[in-house]
N, C-alpha and C positions, 0 to 999 in steps of 0.2 A: 726357513720357516717350517715349523713342525705342523703336524696334522691338526692339532687343537687350534692353533693360531689361524690356520687357513680356514678351518670350519667357522671359527668365530668371525673372521673378517667377511667371509661370504654370507654368513647369517646377518651381520650388520648391514652389508650392502643390500641384501634382499629386503630387510625391514625398511631401509631408507627408500628403496624403490617403491615398495607397497605404500608407504606413507605418502610419497609424492603422487602416486596413482589415486589414492583415496582423496587427497586434497584436491587433485585435479577434477575428480568425479564430483565432489561436493561443490567446487567452484562452477563446474559446468551446469549442475542442477540449479544453482542459484542464478546463474546467468540466464538459463532457459526460463525460469520463473519470472525473472525481471522482464525479459523480452515479451513473455506472454501478457504480463500486466500492462506493459506499455502499449502493446497492440490493442488491448481492451480499452485503454484510455483514448487512443487515437480513433478507434471505432466509435466510441461514445461521442467524441468531439465531432466526427464526421456526421453522425446521425443527428446530433443536436443542431449543428450549424447549417447543414445542407438546405433545409427548407427556406431559411432566411436568405441565403445566398442565391438560391434559385429565384425567389421572388424579386430580389434586387436586380438580378440580371434580366429577368423578363420585363421588369419595370423600366429598365434602361432601354431595352429594345422597343417596348410598346408602353409609353406612359399612360395611355388610356385605360390600362388594366386596373389602375387604382380607383377608377370610377365605378367598378363593378359593385354589385350589391353586398356581397359578403367579404369583400377584400379587406376591410378594416379588421374584421374578426380573424381572418386568416393571417393577416400581418401581425396582429397581437399574439396569437398562439405560436406563430413561428418565432417571434421575438422572445416570448416566455420560454420556449423550448431551448433557444440559444442560451439564455441566461441560466436555465436549469442545468446546463453543463457544469457550472461551477459547483453545484450540489452533487452531481454524479461522481466527480473525481474522488472525493474522500470516501464515498461508498465503494468504489472500485478498489481503492487502496486497502480499505478495511476488509473487503471480501478476499482479496488475493495476496495480501502481504501480512505474514504472521508478526513481523517486527512492528509494523504499524499498529496492528491490533494490540500487541503487548504494550507499546508505548501509550496508546490511547487509554487502555485500561488502567495503566499506572497513573496517568494524569488524572483520570476520573476519580480513582481512589484517593489520590492526594487532595483533590479539590473538595470531594464530598466527605472525606475523613471517615470512610466506612470500612467495615471488616470485609476481608476477601474470602472467597469460597475456597481458594487453593490452600492446602494445608501447609505448604512451604512458606507461606507468608506469615508474618507476625500480625497480630491484631493492631490496627491503626485507628484509634479514636482521637478526636480532638482533645487537647489537654484542657482540663477544667481550671487549673491554675498555673502560674508560671513555673512552679517547682516540678511539675510533672512533664515528662518528655514523651513524645510519641516514639514508639518503636519503629524501626525502619527495616524494610526488606528489599531484596533485589527486585527489579522490575519484572523479570520473568524467570 
């Protein structure tokens, strides 16, 4: 094996190694972001459902607590907070996941048929007659 072939093969193996390292680094960042988002979802779930579960457990131990003056109001607000968890999840996904934001924006633009601000997109207006076709762009 001559010197040029040795240099070429070592350069190729170095580039393959760097490519694997970069891919691993990107995959690790994506994994970390996903774990962070799931921890936020779990925390939101715990915060929203904890008051209702506490009231249920306390009510099981002492049923007379439901005869208190403001217990119906407290029960209502704790139940509404638990149901509100279903609203919080998409907000957490929108806040922490760029892919979700991108897909939601794409769906909104398709449903509304509006022009986008991003210059890489083509203008998308609803067709006025059947012969006109809408131009399509990539979601992100």
